[in-house]
N, C-alpha and C positions, 0 to 999 in steps of 0.2 A: 228729430235725433239723428245722426249723424254714426255710423260707426268708427272707430278709432284702432289703429293698433297699434299694441306694445309690445317689447320685449325687454325680460329680465333681462339684468344685469348681473353674471354669476360672480361670487367670492373668490372664485380658484378660473385662473385662465383656463383650463383643459376642463372644466366644467358647460354641457350645452345652455344657451339659452333656450327661456320658452315663448314664443308667439302666443297671443291673444288678442278679441277685440271685446273690445266694450263700446257702447252704445250711449251719449252724452251729446248734450245739448253743446252747441258751440261755444256756450257762454261759461260751461262748466270749466274748472282749472283741470291743468292733466294730472294724471294720476301719479303719484311718487313711487307707491309700495305696489305689488303682484296682491290683491286680495286672498289667492289661496295661497302662495310661498310667504309672503311677508317682505322679499327681497325686492330691492329698488330696480325702477324701471323705465325708459325711456320710451317714448313716443316716435313710432318709425312712420317717415315718411313712404307714403307709396304712390306708384304714379295713378293718376286718374281716368276717365275718360275722356278722351279729344274728340275734338268735330271732326269726322272724314269725310270727303267726299270722295265720290267714285266716279270715272268719266270725265267727260270737259265741262270746263268750268262756264259759266256764259261771257267771263271775261275773258278768256282765250278763245271764244270762237271770232269768226273772222264774221259780224254787223257791222252794215254801213250803219255810222255815226249820223243822226239827224243833221239837219242844217238850221242855226241859229238866229 
């Protein structure tokens, strides 16, 4: 099960929205309303973890190529 972040869509533009997380299966449909307040919600896309390497890559090193 994956955690999804939702944000409420307030009725008034001056009202603050609320963010919350829900654990759902990927096959589950997205929520339409906040379980606490009943306000409509939208799913928030947040950044995931990328593949980060530190230091020199094997591709950038000056390694002699073998002869074919």
